[in-house]
MIBAFI-480107 format. One record per residue (C-alpha): residue in one letter; residue number from 0; y, x, z; chain. Coordinates in Angstrom, 2 decimals, padded with zeros to 5 digits. Layout:
# residues N
+------+--------+---------+---------+---------+-------+
! seba ! marvex !       y !       x !       z ! sekol !
+------+--------+---------+---------+---------+-------+
!    A !    NUM !       Y !       X !       Z !     A !
...
+------+--------+---------+---------+---------+-------+
***
This chain:
# residues 265
+------+--------+---------+---------+---------+-------+
! seba ! marvex !       y !       x !       z ! sekol !
+------+--------+---------+---------+---------+-------+
!    M !      0 !  007.36 ! -023.58 !  004.54 !     A !
!    I !      1 !  007.94 ! -020.98 !  007.27 !     A !
!    R !      2 !  004.76 ! -019.18 !  006.16 !     A !
!    I !      3 !  006.36 ! -018.32 !  002.83 !     A !
!    I !      4 !  010.03 ! -018.01 !  003.80 !     A !
!    L !      5 !  009.56 ! -015.60 !  006.71 !     A !
!    P !      6 !  007.44 ! -012.95 !  004.90 !     A !
!    I !      7 !  009.69 ! -013.11 !  001.84 !     A !
!    F !      8 !  012.74 ! -012.64 !  004.07 !     A !
!    I !      9 !  011.19 ! -009.60 !  005.78 !     A !
!    L !     10 !  010.13 ! -008.09 !  002.46 !     A !
!    L !     11 !  013.62 ! -008.63 !  001.06 !     A !
!    L !     12 !  014.99 ! -006.80 !  004.10 !     A !
!    W !     13 !  012.53 ! -003.97 !  003.41 !     A !
!    I !     14 !  013.52 ! -003.61 ! -000.23 !     A !
!    G !     15 !  017.18 ! -004.34 !  000.54 !     A !
!    G !     16 !  017.19 ! -001.58 !  003.15 !     A !
!    V !     17 !  016.08 !  000.93 !  000.53 !     A !
!    I !     18 !  018.81 ! -000.22 ! -001.87 !     A !
!    A !     19 !  021.40 ! -000.20 !  000.91 !     A !
!    G !     20 !  020.43 !  003.36 !  001.76 !     A !
!    Y !     21 !  021.38 !  004.42 ! -001.76 !     A !
!    L !     22 !  024.56 !  002.36 ! -001.95 !     A !
!    M !     23 !  025.85 !  003.35 !  001.51 !     A !
!    Q !     24 !  024.76 !  006.99 !  001.06 !     A !
!    L !     25 !  023.27 !  007.18 !  004.54 !     A !
!    D !     26 !  022.52 !  010.58 !  005.99 !     A !
!    P !     27 !  019.28 !  010.30 !  008.01 !     A !
!    D !     28 !  019.31 !  014.05 !  008.69 !     A !
!    S !     29 !  022.79 !  014.13 !  010.26 !     A !
!    I !     30 !  022.53 !  015.67 !  013.76 !     A !
!    D !     31 !  024.71 !  014.82 !  016.74 !     A !
!    L !     32 !  023.75 !  017.16 !  019.59 !     A !
!    A !     33 !  026.01 !  015.29 !  022.00 !     A !
!    A !     34 !  023.98 !  012.09 !  021.54 !     A !
!    I !     35 !  020.41 !  013.38 !  021.90 !     A !
!    L !     36 !  018.05 !  010.57 !  022.98 !     A !
!    A !     37 !  021.00 !  008.18 !  023.20 !     A !
!    P !     38 !  019.89 !  004.55 !  023.69 !     A !
!    P !     39 !  020.96 !  001.79 !  021.28 !     A !
!    N !     40 !  024.74 !  001.38 !  021.22 !     A !
!    S !     41 !  027.57 !  000.33 !  018.91 !     A !
!    A !     42 !  027.63 !  003.72 !  017.19 !     A !
!    A !     43 !  023.86 !  003.80 !  016.63 !     A !
!    L !     44 !  022.28 !  000.35 !  016.74 !     A !
!    F !     45 !  018.75 !  001.68 !  017.21 !     A !
!    G !     46 !  019.76 !  004.74 !  019.24 !     A !
!    R !     47 !  019.19 !  008.39 !  018.38 !     A !
!    D !     48 !  016.17 !  010.68 !  018.42 !     A !
!    D !     49 !  015.41 !  013.98 !  020.14 !     A !
!    I !     50 !  017.83 !  015.96 !  017.97 !     A !
!    G !     51 !  020.55 !  013.33 !  017.72 !     A !
!    R !     52 !  019.70 !  011.69 !  014.39 !     A !
!    S !     53 !  020.30 !  007.97 !  013.86 !     A !
!    I !     54 !  017.01 !  006.09 !  014.17 !     A !
!    L !     55 !  018.32 !  003.22 !  012.03 !     A !
!    D !     56 !  019.19 !  005.58 !  009.19 !     A !
!    R !     57 !  015.79 !  007.23 !  009.43 !     A !
!    I !     58 !  014.01 !  003.87 !  009.47 !     A !
!    I !     59 !  015.79 !  002.97 !  006.24 !     A !
!    A !     60 !  014.83 !  006.36 !  004.77 !     A !
!    G !     61 !  011.27 !  005.76 !  005.95 !     A !
!    A !     62 !  011.32 !  002.38 !  004.19 !     A !
!    E !     63 !  011.92 !  004.22 !  000.93 !     A !
!    T !     64 !  008.93 !  006.50 !  001.56 !     A !
!    S !     65 !  006.73 !  003.52 !  002.45 !     A !
!    L !     66 !  007.87 !  001.53 ! -000.59 !     A !
!    I !     67 !  007.33 !  004.39 ! -003.05 !     A !
!    V !     68 !  003.87 !  005.22 ! -001.74 !     A !
!    S !     69 !  002.62 !  001.62 ! -001.45 !     A !
!    V !     70 !  003.84 !  000.52 ! -004.88 !     A !
!    S !     71 !  002.69 !  003.71 ! -006.62 !     A !
!    V !     72 ! -000.78 !  003.73 ! -005.07 !     A !
!    T !     73 ! -001.29 !  000.01 ! -005.66 !     A !
!    A !     74 ! -000.21 !  000.28 ! -009.30 !     A !
!    V !     75 ! -002.51 !  003.23 ! -009.99 !     A !
!    S !     76 ! -005.42 !  001.67 ! -008.11 !     A !
!    V !     77 ! -005.07 ! -001.69 ! -009.88 !     A !
!    V !     78 ! -004.88 ! -000.18 ! -013.36 !     A !
!    V !     79 ! -007.66 !  002.39 ! -012.91 !     A !
!    G !     80 ! -009.97 !  000.16 ! -010.87 !     A !
!    T !     81 ! -009.54 ! -002.88 ! -013.12 !     A !
!    C !     82 ! -010.09 ! -000.90 ! -016.30 !     A !
!    I !     83 ! -013.22 !  000.82 ! -015.01 !     A !
!    G !     84 ! -014.71 ! -002.25 ! -013.33 !     A !
!    S !     85 ! -013.99 ! -004.59 ! -016.24 !     A !
!    V !     86 ! -015.29 ! -002.31 ! -018.96 !     A !
!    I !     87 ! -018.42 ! -001.26 ! -017.09 !     A !
!    G !     88 ! -019.10 ! -004.82 ! -015.93 !     A !
!    Y !     89 ! -018.85 ! -006.09 ! -019.50 !     A !
!    I !     90 ! -020.99 ! -003.29 ! -020.96 !     A !
!    G !     91 ! -023.65 ! -003.43 ! -018.25 !     A !
!    G !     92 ! -026.79 ! -001.34 ! -018.45 !     A !
!    I !     93 ! -027.00 !  002.21 ! -017.15 !     A !
!    A !     94 ! -023.20 !  002.59 ! -016.98 !     A !
!    D !     95 ! -023.00 ! -000.40 ! -014.65 !     A !
!    M !     96 ! -025.77 !  000.97 ! -012.45 !     A !
!    I !     97 ! -024.00 !  004.35 ! -012.17 !     A !
!    L !     98 ! -020.69 !  002.67 ! -011.26 !     A !
!    V !     99 ! -022.39 !  000.63 ! -008.54 !     A !
!    R !    100 ! -023.88 !  003.80 ! -007.05 !     A !
!    V !    101 ! -020.49 !  005.56 ! -007.15 !     A !
!    I !    102 ! -018.85 !  002.61 ! -005.42 !     A !
!    D !    103 ! -021.61 !  002.59 ! -002.79 !     A !
!    I !    104 ! -020.99 !  006.28 ! -002.10 !     A !
!    F !    105 ! -017.25 !  005.71 ! -001.65 !     A !
!    L !    106 ! -017.85 !  002.69 !  000.58 !     A !
!    A !    107 ! -020.32 !  004.63 !  002.72 !     A !
!    F !    108 ! -017.35 !  006.47 !  004.24 !     A !
!    P !    109 ! -014.27 !  004.89 !  005.85 !     A !
!    G !    110 ! -011.46 !  004.98 !  003.31 !     A !
!    I !    111 ! -008.91 !  006.43 !  005.72 !     A !
!    L !    112 ! -011.25 !  009.35 !  006.54 !     A !
!    L !    113 ! -011.65 !  010.15 !  002.85 !     A !
!    A !    114 ! -007.88 !  009.97 !  002.43 !     A !
!    I !    115 ! -007.39 !  012.31 !  005.42 !     A !
!    A !    116 ! -009.88 !  014.78 !  003.97 !     A !
!    L !    117 ! -008.29 !  014.69 !  000.52 !     A !
!    A !    118 ! -004.77 !  015.01 !  001.94 !     A !
!    A !    119 ! -005.88 !  017.95 !  004.09 !     A !
!    V !    120 ! -007.38 !  019.72 !  001.06 !     A !
!    M !    121 ! -004.41 !  019.09 ! -001.25 !     A !
!    G !    122 ! -001.77 !  019.67 !  001.40 !     A !
!    P !    123 !  001.03 !  017.46 !  002.75 !     A !
!    G !    124 !  003.69 !  015.81 !  000.60 !     A !
!    I !    125 !  004.43 !  012.40 ! -000.84 !     A !
!    E !    126 !  002.86 !  013.22 ! -004.23 !     A !
!    N !    127 ! -000.40 !  014.31 ! -002.62 !     A !
!    I !    128 ! -000.43 !  011.18 ! -000.45 !     A !
!    V !    129 ! -000.21 !  009.02 ! -003.59 !     A !
!    I !    130 ! -003.04 !  010.98 ! -005.23 !     A !
!    A !    131 ! -005.26 !  010.91 ! -002.13 !     A !
!    L !    132 ! -004.83 !  007.19 ! -001.48 !     A !
!    S !    133 ! -005.25 !  006.34 ! -005.18 !     A !
!    L !    134 ! -008.55 !  008.26 ! -005.32 !     A !
!    V !    135 ! -009.77 !  006.00 ! -002.53 !     A !
!    G !    136 ! -008.00 !  002.74 ! -003.45 !     A !
!    W !    137 ! -009.38 !  002.18 ! -006.96 !     A !
!    V !    138 ! -012.86 !  001.43 ! -005.62 !     A !
!    G !    139 ! -012.01 ! -002.00 ! -004.22 !     A !
!    F !    140 ! -010.39 ! -003.15 ! -007.45 !     A !
!    A !    141 ! -013.28 ! -001.80 ! -009.53 !     A !
!    R !    142 ! -015.81 ! -003.69 ! -007.44 !     A !
!    L !    143 ! -013.78 ! -006.91 ! -007.53 !     A !
!    S !    144 ! -013.08 ! -006.79 ! -011.28 !     A !
!    R !    145 ! -016.72 ! -005.95 ! -012.05 !     A !
!    A !    146 ! -017.97 ! -008.90 ! -010.01 !     A !
!    Q !    147 ! -015.48 ! -011.24 ! -011.69 !     A !
!    V !    148 ! -016.36 ! -010.02 ! -015.19 !     A !
!    L !    149 ! -020.10 ! -010.44 ! -014.53 !     A !
!    S !    150 ! -019.49 ! -014.09 ! -013.61 !     A !
!    I !    151 ! -017.18 ! -014.82 ! -016.56 !     A !
!    K !    152 ! -018.72 ! -012.97 ! -019.51 !     A !
!    E !    153 ! -021.53 ! -015.52 ! -019.80 !     A !
!    R !    154 ! -019.17 ! -018.48 ! -020.12 !     A !
!    E !    155 ! -019.17 ! -020.49 ! -023.32 !     A !
!    H !    156 ! -015.72 ! -019.47 ! -024.56 !     A !
!    V !    157 ! -016.63 ! -015.77 ! -024.19 !     A !
!    Q !    158 ! -019.97 ! -016.26 ! -025.95 !     A !
!    A !    159 ! -018.14 ! -018.14 ! -028.71 !     A !
!    A !    160 ! -015.76 ! -015.21 ! -029.17 !     A !
!    V !    161 ! -018.75 ! -012.85 ! -029.37 !     A !
!    A !    162 ! -020.42 ! -015.08 ! -031.95 !     A !
!    L !    163 ! -017.24 ! -015.06 ! -034.05 !     A !
!    G !    164 ! -017.33 ! -011.26 ! -034.13 !     A !
!    T !    165 ! -014.36 ! -010.62 ! -031.85 !     A !
!    R !    166 ! -014.16 ! -007.01 ! -030.79 !     A !
!    P !    167 ! -015.16 ! -006.29 ! -027.17 !     A !
!    H !    168 ! -011.76 ! -004.93 ! -026.14 !     A !
!    N !    169 ! -010.06 ! -008.06 ! -027.48 !     A !
!    I !    170 ! -012.50 ! -010.22 ! -025.54 !     A !
!    L !    171 ! -011.70 ! -008.33 ! -022.37 !     A !
!    I !    172 ! -007.93 ! -008.47 ! -022.87 !     A !
!    W !    173 ! -007.52 ! -012.06 ! -024.11 !     A !
!    H !    174 ! -010.53 ! -013.97 ! -022.77 !     A !
!    I !    175 ! -011.54 ! -012.29 ! -019.49 !     A !
!    L !    176 ! -008.62 ! -010.44 ! -017.90 !     A !
!    P !    177 ! -006.35 ! -013.54 ! -017.68 !     A !
!    L !    178 ! -009.09 ! -015.31 ! -015.70 !     A !
!    I !    179 ! -009.54 ! -012.49 ! -013.18 !     A !
!    A !    180 ! -005.82 ! -011.80 ! -012.70 !     A !
!    A !    181 ! -005.46 ! -014.18 ! -009.74 !     A !
!    P !    182 ! -007.99 ! -012.50 ! -007.41 !     A !
!    L !    183 ! -006.67 ! -009.09 ! -008.43 !     A !
!    I !    184 ! -003.12 ! -010.12 ! -007.48 !     A !
!    V !    185 ! -004.33 ! -011.25 ! -004.05 !     A !
!    E !    186 ! -006.31 ! -008.05 ! -003.59 !     A !
!    A !    187 ! -003.26 ! -005.99 ! -004.58 !     A !
!    T !    188 ! -001.11 ! -007.80 ! -002.03 !     A !
!    F !    189 ! -003.51 ! -006.99 !  000.80 !     A !
!    G !    190 ! -003.87 ! -003.48 ! -000.62 !     A !
!    I !    191 ! -000.14 ! -002.85 ! -000.18 !     A !
!    A !    192 ! -000.42 ! -003.64 !  003.53 !     A !
!    S !    193 ! -003.38 ! -001.26 !  003.91 !     A !
!    I !    194 ! -001.54 !  001.51 !  002.08 !     A !
!    I !    195 !  001.55 !  001.14 !  004.27 !     A !
!    I !    196 ! -000.66 !  001.62 !  007.34 !     A !
!    A !    197 ! -002.52 !  004.52 !  005.70 !     A !
!    E !    198 !  000.70 !  006.32 !  004.76 !     A !
!    A !    199 !  002.03 !  005.90 !  008.30 !     A !
!    G !    200 ! -001.27 !  007.16 !  009.69 !     A !
!    L !    201 ! -001.32 !  010.25 !  007.49 !     A !
!    S !    202 !  002.30 !  011.03 !  008.37 !     A !
!    Y !    203 !  001.49 !  010.53 !  012.07 !     A !
!    L !    204 ! -001.23 !  013.17 !  011.71 !     A !
!    G !    205 !  001.14 !  015.54 !  009.92 !     A !
!    L !    206 ! -000.59 !  015.17 !  006.54 !     A !
!    G !    207 !  002.11 !  013.00 !  004.98 !     A !
!    V !    208 !  005.75 !  013.67 !  004.21 !     A !
!    Q !    209 !  007.13 !  016.73 !  005.96 !     A !
!    P !    210 !  010.32 !  017.16 !  008.02 !     A !
!    P !    211 !  013.12 !  016.45 !  007.56 !     A !
!    Q !    212 !  011.95 !  013.65 !  005.23 !     A !
!    A !    213 !  011.54 !  010.44 !  007.21 !     A !
!    S !    214 !  008.40 !  008.34 !  007.58 !     A !
!    W !    215 !  007.68 !  005.57 !  010.03 !     A !
!    G !    216 !  004.45 !  007.30 !  011.06 !     A !
!    S !    217 !  006.11 !  010.65 !  011.78 !     A !
!    M !    218 !  008.90 !  008.87 !  013.69 !     A !
!    I !    219 !  006.34 !  007.20 !  015.94 !     A !
!    R !    220 !  004.58 !  010.55 !  016.46 !     A !
!    D !    221 !  007.82 !  012.32 !  017.41 !     A !
!    G !    222 !  008.88 !  009.47 !  019.67 !     A !
!    S !    223 !  005.57 !  009.38 !  021.56 !     A !
!    Q !    224 !  006.57 !  012.63 !  023.31 !     A !
!    Y !    225 !  009.61 !  010.89 !  024.79 !     A !
!    L !    226 !  008.08 !  007.47 !  025.41 !     A !
!    L !    227 !  009.07 !  007.35 !  029.09 !     A !
!    V !    228 !  012.66 !  008.54 !  028.68 !     A !
!    A !    229 !  013.49 !  007.19 !  025.20 !     A !
!    P !    230 !  011.12 !  004.33 !  024.31 !     A !
!    H !    231 !  013.45 !  003.19 !  021.53 !     A !
!    M !    232 !  012.20 !  006.12 !  019.44 !     A !
!    V !    233 !  008.81 !  004.41 !  019.19 !     A !
!    I !    234 !  009.68 !  000.74 !  019.63 !     A !
!    F !    235 !  011.97 !  000.30 !  016.63 !     A !
!    P !    236 !  009.92 !  002.09 !  013.94 !     A !
!    G !    237 !  006.79 !  000.46 !  015.38 !     A !
!    L !    238 !  008.31 ! -003.02 !  015.18 !     A !
!    V !    239 !  009.51 ! -002.42 !  011.63 !     A !
!    L !    240 !  006.08 ! -001.16 !  010.56 !     A !
!    M !    241 !  004.34 ! -004.13 !  012.20 !     A !
!    S !    242 !  006.78 ! -006.64 !  010.69 !     A !
!    V !    243 !  006.43 ! -005.35 !  007.13 !     A !
!    V !    244 !  002.63 ! -005.20 !  007.27 !     A !
!    L !    245 !  002.46 ! -008.67 !  008.83 !     A !
!    A !    246 !  004.82 ! -010.04 !  006.16 !     A !
!    V !    247 !  002.74 ! -008.59 !  003.33 !     A !
!    N !    248 ! -000.47 ! -010.00 !  004.84 !     A !
!    L !    249 !  001.10 ! -013.44 !  005.31 !     A !
!    L !    250 !  002.31 ! -013.38 !  001.73 !     A !
!    G !    251 ! -001.17 ! -012.41 !  000.58 !     A !
!    D !    252 ! -002.65 ! -015.34 !  002.52 !     A !
!    R !    253 ! -000.11 ! -017.64 !  000.91 !     A !
!    F !    254 ! -000.92 ! -016.34 ! -002.57 !     A !
!    R !    255 ! -004.62 ! -016.87 ! -001.92 !     A !
!    D !    256 ! -003.96 ! -020.46 ! -000.84 !     A !
!    M !    257 ! -001.74 ! -021.14 ! -003.85 !     A !
!    L !    258 ! -004.17 ! -019.63 ! -006.35 !     A !
!    D !    259 ! -007.23 ! -021.03 ! -004.54 !     A !
!    V !    260 ! -008.97 ! -017.67 ! -004.78 !     A !
!    K !    261 ! -012.04 ! -017.10 ! -002.71 !     A !
!    D !    262 ! -012.62 ! -013.64 ! -001.26 !     A !
!    S !    263 ! -015.43 ! -012.00 ! -003.21 !     A !
!    H !    264 ! -015.92 ! -009.12 ! -000.75 !     A !
+------+--------+---------+---------+---------+-------+
***
């Protein structure tokens, strides 16, 4: 029971923090020069950074950045990858061979390096992060959906639909996609965790959101310069980042157990 309650609780805190930021109208860019590098206290529960901004407020603002990027990239990757992989897997032939070669090319390079290169070419900013990570993220969903379609399209109920003259797109939508939804949901859950880490990594390198917009990655980068005198600048955003990623992964494991999906990678 704890395996499902704990990650859901953490994720609710993550989403609730974003909502609370809107409702409470927090000001993560408010500067208090008299409280520079102040440790955690009653006025600032997580302390303040090198220019006197509340770390708690900036963590909540960073949660919004992380949520927007992870959900947007996952949604785009799932839709694009599933459509391409399913259609090409069902059609087969030369189109399938070309898709496999394209996937092999993408997988020949580490995904984060491709994302870094794309983000560097397009420039920093949250929109460019979404585009860069989506251009890399669709590959995994295309490969998974293609493999699932190849194993399902020869089943009797699909062959019966073909024999009855059902159009190919209707076969994909009504007879195949419902059967491959479970592994795609699990893959999307793990994908969210990977995207959160990737967004933080790009922001840490200066290729993500730009100041004064908050990101957990940029907060850790800024705090690393003051690690000896103000460790709270790194500890709190690091713990939040670790907790959210761990919660998403635990939830993905739970979904996989519930749906009894075997990893096809």
